[in-house]
N, C-alpha and C positions, 0 to 999 in steps of 0.2 A: 531493481535490486534493493533489498532492505538492509540498511545499516543497523544491525541489531543492537549495537552499543548505544545508539541514539534514540531508537524507537521507545516511546512511552506507552504503546498499546492503547492509545486514547480513542481510536476508532474513527478519527476524522477522515482518513482515507477510505474506509469502508462506507462511511456515510455518504460520500459524494460519488462513488463509483456508479456510473449509469447502467452498468451491466451486472452489478452485485457480484463481483468476482473476488472480493476480499472479505475474509472472515477473520475477525479479531478474537483471539483466545487470550487467556490470562497472561501468558508470557510468549506468545507467538502470533504470527500472521500467516494465514493460508491464502495463497494467491494463485488464481488459475491463469497461468501464463499463456496457455494455448488459446484461450478465448479472448485475451486482451487485444484491443484494437489500438493501443498506444495513444490514447487521448491525453494522457498525462494530467488529468484532473486530480487524481490522487496525489501525484507528486506536488502539485501546486497547493493542495489543501494541507499537507503535512506541516504542522507548526514548528517542527524541529529539523526539517529537511532530511528525514531518515529514509526517504524513498528517492531512488535515483534511477534514471533510465539505464537499462543493462540487461544482460542475459541471466544473471544470478538470481 
């Protein structure tokens, strides 16, 4: 789940995703939930904790 109020769209999450499932746009993130293996690398990489495990 992305906490949109916290996300700075810095691209840290996209840069560490081993499956390249995150695309950063100017004011949004596109995330391929169906292909995600829940490794949580992106969650750990986020400098503002804007990513959380969840279904949203």
